[in-house]
N, C-alpha and C positions, 0 to 999 in steps of 0.2 A: 503493500500499500504506500502511496505517495502523500506526504504531508507537506505543507508549506509553512514556514515560520516568518512572520512579519514583524520586526521590531519597530516600535513607534515611541519616540522620545516625548517627553512632556511638551505638548504643543505650545505652551507659553514661551518656551526657550527655543523654538524651532526657527531655523533659517535666519540666523542673526546677521549673516553676510548680505542679506537683502534689506537690512535696516535703513539703508540710505534711500530706498524706494518705497518701503512698506512699513506701516506702523505695527506694533505688537499684535494687535487684534486682526489686522490684515494678514500678517504672516501666519498666525494661528489658523485662520480661516482657510488660507491657501494650503497649508500642510494637511488639514483635515479633508479638504476636497480632494487632494491627490491620493490621500490614503483611501478614501471612499472609492476612487476610481480603480485603485490596484485591488481592493478587496472585491469590488464588483467582478473583475476579471477572474480573480482567484476562486471566489465562492461559486461561480457558475461553471467552472471548468470541469469537465467530466472526468479527467484523469486524477483529480485530487480528492482523496478520501476525507481530508480534514485540513483546516486552515487555523493557524494559531496566531493571535494578535498579542504580542508581548509588550506590555505597556503598563506604566503606573499613571498615566494621564487620567484625570477624573472622568473624562468622557469616554474612555476606552471600552468600558463594559457596555455602554449603550450602543457604541459603534459596532462592537462584536455581535451584540444581540441582533442589530439591524440586519446584518448580513449572514446571520446564522453560523458564525464561526466561534471558536473557543477563545476566551480571554484568559491569558496567563499573565497575572501581575508580576512585574519584576520583584516586588517585595517578598513574594513567596519563594524566590530563588536564593535568597540569602547571600547575595553578591552584588557587585556594582561594576560599571563599566561595560561597554557594548560587547566586547569580545568574551568576557567572563559570563556575562548574562546569557549570550547565545550558546556558550558551551553547556550551561546548566539547562537552558531551555530545550536544546536538542537532545540532551540525555533524557529529559521528561517526555519528550515527544517519542523518542525511540522506545521508551518503556511503555508508552501507550499503544504500540503496535506498528509504528511507522517503519517501513523497510527502506524507503528512499525519502530523502528530506530536501526541500528547496528552501533556501534562505534568500530573501531579496528585500530590497529597501522600499519604503512607501512613497518616495517622491519621484514616481515614474508615470507621468500623465500620458505618455504615448503608448504605454503597455497594452498590448492586445493578446487574445487568446493564441493567435498564431505564434507569438514570441515563445509562449509556454510550450506549445507544440514543438517548435524547432529545438528548444533546450532539451526537452525529454527525448526526442529522436536522437540527438547527437550524443547524449549521455549514455543512452541504450546501446548505440552502435559502438562507441569507443571506450566506454567504461571510465573508471577512475573519477576524479573530481572534474566537474565542468565549471569553468570560471567565465563569467560574462562581465567584461570591464565596462567602465564608463567611456565617454567619447574620447577622453585623453589617453585612454588605455593605461591609466595609473591607478585609479580607484577600482573597487569591485562593487558592482550592483546587484549580482546574483551568483549564487553558488548552488550546485546540485550535486549530490553524493549519495552513496549508500549509507543508511544509518549505522551499519556495523563498521564503517570506515569514516566516521565524522572527523573532519580535519580540524587542526588547530586554527581558530579563527584569528585573522591578522588585519581586521579593518582598521583604517587609519591611513596615514600618509603612505603613499606608494604601495597600497595593499595588494594590487594585482601582482606585482613582481614577488611580494613576500608570500602570497598564496601559492604562486608557482613554485617558489623555491622550498616551500614547506611541505610538498607532497611529492610522492614518486610518479604517479601517472595522472595527467591532467589533459584537458583540451580547452581551447579558447573559443568562445562564441561572440562574435561582433555583430550586434544587431541593434538597430536604431531605437526600437521600442523599449529595449532594456538599458541602452548606453545613455539615453537621453533623460538626465535628471535635472532638478532645478536647485541650483545652489548660489549662483552668482547673477548679477545684473544682466549680463549677456544672455543668460538663460531666459530671463523675462523677455528680452527682445525676441528670442525665438518663439516664445509662448505667444506673444502678440500676433505673430505672423502665422500661427499654426492653425490647421483645420482639423487634423486627425487626432484630437486629444480627447480624454475622457469627459463624460457629460457634466460631472460635478466640477471639474477644473474649469471647463468652459463656462458653466453658470457663474462661478466665482468671478471670472474674468469680465463677464458681461454685466456686473453690477453697474448701477448708473454712475457714469462719470469716471469709473476706474480705468477702463481701457484708455480713455483720452488722457488722463493724467499721467499714466504710465508711459504712453507714447511720447509725451513731451519730455518726461524725465530721462527715458533712455536715449532719446535723440540728443539731449543735453550732454549725455556722457559720450557721444559719438558712436553709439551702437546702432548699426543699421537694422531696420526692420524690413526684411525682403522676403520674397517667396523661396529663397535658398535657405530653408530652415530644416529642422530635424524631421519634418514630414517627408522631405525628399531623401533623407538618409535611409529610408526604409527600402528603397530600391538599390540593388546591388550589394545588399549586406549579406554576410555569410559567416562561415566558421573557419577557424584556423587550428 
């Protein structure tokens, strides 16, 4: 059985690198919208037996209930720090019967079911640890592995390289729907030009006046809003 683990930090502290463009309540709402879009994809995917939302955010229980997934509070794991929390969470998930585990981030508004399909097909074909990096190929946005061979998690700076070096057998999956996360102002520029994003993120962006204000702000930073966005990276993407 395949289970997915989705860590979600306290939404009040989310996306601080966007503080020059968005206020605290706007950043929280954006992060929740992206998490809803990722949960929508995961909870409806036929290959996934269970999804676990790992979070101490006050709204995490309601969010998990809305999508019919399991809420695993970080506080029940008796540890702190993303990597340590994920290690404990995956041990809990494996004990619940998971045979394969997918760990991914919640800020992936371009994620689609076909991205999950591609990851599953590649890991089935090649075995070992599947690593799906961010668009810089430095960070890690998704890991897929056998529960009996749970890796040592190394999220943080240059995590893609460190995940590769920390395992014996791995494959890389480069795919726009997984690689495209939202961390920096340039990512907001891509979001403004996008069409193929999740419904909740799209609704957040379409709040009265928000799109116009963000357009002015990113233009002032010299960030172009063009059709050459991450929507277009979905063509020609593949695995390595």
